[in-house]
C-alpha positions in Angstrom: 16.0 11.5 -8.4 18.1 14.2 -6.8 21.4 12.7 -8.4 20.1 13.6 -11.9 19.7 17.4 -10.8 20.6 19.9 -13.6 24.4 20.8 -13.8 25.9 24.3 -13.4 26.1 26.4 -16.6 29.7 26.3 -17.7 29.9 30.1 -18.4 29.0 30.6 -14.7 31.2 27.8 -13.3 34.2 29.1 -15.1 33.2 32.8 -14.6 33.0 33.7 -18.2 31.0 36.7 -19.7 28.5 35.1 -22.0 28.4 38.3 -24.0 32.2 38.8 -24.4 33.8 37.9 -27.7 34.9 34.0 -27.6 38.7 33.8 -27.2 39.7 30.2 -27.5 43.3 30.9 -26.2 41.8 32.5 -23.2 39.2 29.9 -22.7 42.2 27.2 -22.5 44.1 29.1 -20.1 41.3 29.6 -17.9 40.4 26.1 -17.9 44.1 25.0 -17.1 43.9 27.5 -14.2 40.5 26.3 -13.0 41.7 22.6 -13.2 44.5 23.2 -11.0 42.2 25.2 -8.5 39.7 22.4 -8.3 42.4 19.7 -7.8 44.1 21.8 -5.0 40.6 22.2 -3.2 39.6 18.6 -3.8 42.4 17.7 -1.2 40.4 19.1 1.6 37.7 16.2 2.6 35.1 18.9 3.1 35.3 20.1 -0.3 36.4 16.8 -2.1 33.1 15.6 -3.4 32.3 19.1 -4.9 35.5 19.9 -6.6 35.8 16.3 -7.8 32.4 16.7 -9.4 33.9 19.8 -11.3 36.9 17.8 -12.3 34.5 15.0 -13.8 32.8 17.5 -16.0 36.1 18.7 -17.8 35.7 16.5 -20.7 32.0 17.8 -21.3 33.1 21.4 -20.8 35.9 21.0 -23.4 33.3 19.6 -25.7 30.4 22.0 -25.1 32.7 25.2 -25.3 34.6 23.9 -28.2 31.4 23.5 -30.3 30.1 26.8 -31.6 26.3 25.8 -31.7 26.5 24.4 -28.3 28.5 27.2 -26.9 25.9 29.7 -28.1 23.1 27.7 -26.3 25.5 27.5 -23.1 25.9 31.4 -23.3 21.9 31.9 -23.9 21.4 29.7 -20.7 23.9 31.7 -18.8 22.3 34.9 -19.6 19.2 33.5 -18.1 20.9 32.0 -14.9 22.6 35.3 -14.3 19.5 37.3 -14.7 17.9 34.9 -12.3 20.7 35.3 -10.0 20.6 39.0 -10.1 16.8 39.0 -9.5 17.3 36.8 -6.5 19.7 39.3 -5.0 17.5 42.1 -5.8 14.7 40.2 -4.1 16.9 39.4 -1.0 17.7 43.3 -0.8 14.0 44.2 -1.0 13.2 41.4 1.7 15.6 43.1 4.2 14.4 46.5 3.1 10.9 45.6 4.0 12.1 44.4 7.5 13.6 47.7 8.4 10.8 49.8 6.7 7.9 47.7 8.4 8.0 50.0 11.4 7.2 53.0 9.2 10.7 54.4 9.1 14.3 53.7 8.5 17.1 55.4 10.5 20.3 56.6 9.1 22.4 53.8 10.9 20.0 51.3 9.2 20.4 52.6 5.7 24.2 52.3 6.1 23.8 48.6 7.4 21.5 47.9 4.3 23.9 49.3 2.0 26.8 47.5 3.6 25.0 44.1 3.6 24.1 44.4 -0.1 27.4 46.0 -1.2 27.9 45.8 -5.0 24.1 45.7 -5.5 23.0 49.0 -3.8 24.5 52.1 -2.2 23.2 54.0 0.4 21.9 56.6 -2.2 20.1 53.7 -3.8 18.3 52.8 -0.3 17.3 56.5 0.1 16.0 56.5 -3.6 13.7 53.5 -2.8 12.6 55.2 0.5 11.6 58.3 -1.3 9.6 56.2 -4.0 7.7 54.5 -1.3 7.2 57.4 0.9 9.1 56.1 3.8 10.7 58.8 6.0 14.4 58.7 7.4 14.2 59.3 11.1 16.8 58.9 13.7 15.2 57.4 16.8 17.0 57.5 20.4 18.0 54.3 21.8 17.3 53.8 25.2 18.1 38.5 31.0 19.3 36.8 28.0 18.1 33.4 27.4 17.7 31.7 24.0 15.5 29.0 23.1 17.5 25.6 22.8 16.7 22.5 20.9 19.0 20.3 22.9 18.2 16.8 21.4 19.6 17.2 17.9 21.6 15.4 15.6 25.4 15.9 16.0 26.5 19.1 14.4 29.1 17.3 12.3 26.3 14.9 11.1 24.3 17.7 10.1 27.2 19.3 8.3 28.2 16.2 6.5 24.4 15.9 5.1 24.2 19.6 4.4 27.3 19.5 2.2 25.8 16.4 0.0 22.4 18.4 -0.2 24.2 21.3 -1.5 26.0 19.4 -4.1 22.7 17.9 -5.4 20.7 21.2 -5.0 18.3 19.7 -2.2 17.0 21.8 0.5 16.7 18.9 3.3 16.5 15.1 3.4 12.9 15.3 2.8 13.3 17.3 -0.4 16.1 15.0 -1.4 13.6 11.9 -1.0 10.9 13.7 -2.9 8.6 13.4 0.0 6.5 15.8 2.2 7.7 16.6 5.8 4.3 15.1 7.0 5.1 11.6 5.3 5.1 8.6 7.7 8.6 7.6 8.8 8.3 4.2 7.1 7.6 5.5 4.0 10.5 7.8 4.2 12.8 4.9 5.1 11.5 2.8 2.3 12.4 5.5 -0.3 15.7 6.1 1.0 16.3 2.5 0.7 15.2 2.3 -2.8 17.5 5.4 -3.7 20.4 3.5 -2.1 19.7 0.3 -3.9 19.4 2.2 -7.2 22.7 4.0 -6.9 24.4 0.7 -6.2 23.5 -0.5 -9.7 25.2 2.7 -11.2 28.4 1.6 -13.0 29.7 5.2 -13.2 30.3 6.3 -9.7 30.5 10.0 -10.3 30.7 12.6 -7.3 27.0 13.2 -7.8 26.2 9.4 -7.4 28.6 9.2 -4.5 26.7 12.1 -2.7 23.4 10.5 -3.4 24.4 7.3 -2.1 25.8 8.7 1.2 22.6 10.9 1.6 20.5 7.8 1.2 22.6 6.2 3.7 22.1 9.1 6.1 18.4 9.1 5.4 18.1 5.5 6.3 19.8 6.4 9.7 17.6 9.4 10.3 14.4 7.8 9.4 15.0 4.4 11.0 12.7 5.3 13.9 10.7 8.3 14.9 13.1 9.2 17.8 15.9 9.7 15.3 13.6 11.7 12.9 12.4 14.0 15.5 16.3 14.6 16.5 16.6 15.6 12.7 13.8 17.8 12.7 14.9 19.5 16.0 18.1 20.2 13.9 16.5 21.6 11.0 14.3 23.8 13.4 17.7 24.9 15.2 19.0 26.1 11.8 15.9 28.1 11.3 16.2 29.8 14.8 19.8 30.5 13.9 18.7 32.4 10.9 16.2 34.1 12.8 18.9 35.2 15.2 21.2 36.5 12.5 18.3 38.5 11.2 17.5 40.1 14.4 21.4 40.9 14.9 21.2 42.5 11.5 18.2 44.7 12.2 19.3 46.0 15.5 22.9 46.7 14.3 22.2 50.2 13.5 19.9 51.5 16.2 19.9 48.8 19.1 16.1 48.7 18.7 13.8 46.0 17.5 10.2 47.1 16.6 7.0 45.3 17.0 6.1 45.3 13.3 9.8 43.8 12.7 9.1 41.0 15.1 5.9 40.3 13.6 7.4 40.1 10.0 10.0 37.8 11.5 7.2 35.7 12.9 5.6 35.4 9.3 9.1 34.0 8.2 9.1 31.5 11.3 5.4 30.4 10.4 6.4 29.8 7.0 9.1 27.5 8.0 7.1 25.4 10.3 8.0 26.9 13.6 5.9 27.2 16.6 5.1 31.0 16.5 5.1 31.3 20.1 8.5 29.7 20.7 9.8 31.8 17.7 8.4 35.2 19.4 10.1 34.1 22.7 13.4 33.4 20.8 13.5 36.7 18.7 12.8 38.8 21.7 15.4 37.1 24.0 17.8 37.1 21.2 17.2 41.1 21.0 17.9 41.2 24.7 21.2 39.2 24.3 22.2 41.8 22.0 21.4 44.6 24.3 18.8 45.9 22.0 15.3 47.2 23.1 12.1 45.7 21.8 9.7 48.8 21.3 6.2 49.2 20.2 5.5 52.4 18.0 3.4 55.1 19.5 0.3 56.2 17.4 -2.0 59.0 18.2 -5.7 59.4 17.0 -8.1 56.7 15.8 -9.4 56.9 12.2 -13.0 56.7 11.4 -13.9 53.3 9.9 -17.4 54.0 8.2 -15.9 53.4 5.0 -13.2 51.1 6.3 -10.4 53.3 4.8 -6.7 52.1 5.7 -5.1 54.5 8.5 -2.0 56.3 7.7 1.0 54.6 6.6 3.1 55.2 9.6 0.7 53.1 11.7 1.8 50.1 9.4 -1.7 48.3 10.3 -4.8 48.6 8.3 -8.6 48.7 9.1 -10.5 45.6 9.1 -10.0 43.3 5.9 -7.0 45.0 4.5 -4.6 43.6 7.1 -3.9 39.8 7.7 -4.3 40.7 11.4 -6.4 43.7 12.2 -7.6 44.7 15.7 -11.1 46.3 16.0 -12.3 48.5 18.9 -15.3 47.6 20.9 -15.7 50.2 23.5 -12.5 49.8 25.8 -11.8 46.3 24.8 -10.0 45.1 21.8 -11.0 41.9 19.6 -8.3 40.2 17.2 -9.8 39.2 13.8 -6.9 36.6 13.6 -5.2 35.9 10.3 -8.1 36.6 8.2 -11.3 38.7 8.1 -13.7 37.8 11.0 -17.3 38.3 11.4 -16.9 39.6 15.0 -14.4 42.2 13.8 -16.8 43.5 11.3 -19.5 43.6 13.8 -17.3 45.4 16.1 -16.5 47.9 13.4 -20.0 48.6 12.7 -20.9 48.9 16.4 -18.2 51.2 17.4 -17.4 53.0 14.0 -13.7 52.6 14.6 -10.9 50.3 13.7 -7.3 50.7 14.8 -4.2 48.7 15.5 -4.3 47.1 18.8 -3.0 49.2 21.9 -0.9 47.5 24.3 
């Protein structure tokens, strides 16, 4: 169950360097300061469960860190955890980099924004070095009614905040993840699972912060999944959080140039699709969000149509590929354009063979 999720590594929790020589006196001093900090932070009701869970682990921390063999294992686990965290930070940067680069160039102001967003990991020089490695030019383009999609019928924000606080403590993504069931599961099955977890937690003799959080989440899940209407309100709240994330992504992308390019919109739509949003609604939201930020939504201008006899990908700056190289490709049939959809399409192949050309769709 979610209540049995792996604990945080003690080197990471305490901020200790696993490669530094061990100093027991320094450890005892640090632990004393951490206990005081956790006790102080636990007085805030919003943080109480999290910091009380840390305080509950103090005896175990002392036992593990006081045993040389157990401490070596903990240090090795910390090295892996820190390496994974560094890899995630690097991947987050690369994801943001790709969002800027997908239009075929990165402007100087965007380089500065990228370096600021990932300060401590990369500098502007690092961003430019990656651009040079990938052959992405540095270009300074000239920049030339609001109305956001709203999911009004959602759970109360304070309820969602309480749910999220417990989810964060247990390391679960949402109530579906906490229950161990897919989002397509029938409502009665979700309700049954929530009741089973709640009943099991009531039998626990040791009411730790994690057990308490699990019990609260189970109770919240019982309320959410009591019927289809309340479940729909929770699903709407989840969708709204994804829209909020997309809105923040748009704000970051336009911060340097006040321009959102079509390839960036397409990349954001891929994110929306992966998180189960309606793509058309997501497109409307992204464009409206850009307009609210007084940013232009621009399509890149391309010249020339590459030959498609051998179906070679066009120039990199087009950011679209001929025929089967691109998830969404556009083939020309005379003066009309046909979409190949999300994958290779026989009609697109026929159009390529007939016209002898294949290129990004012209608007």
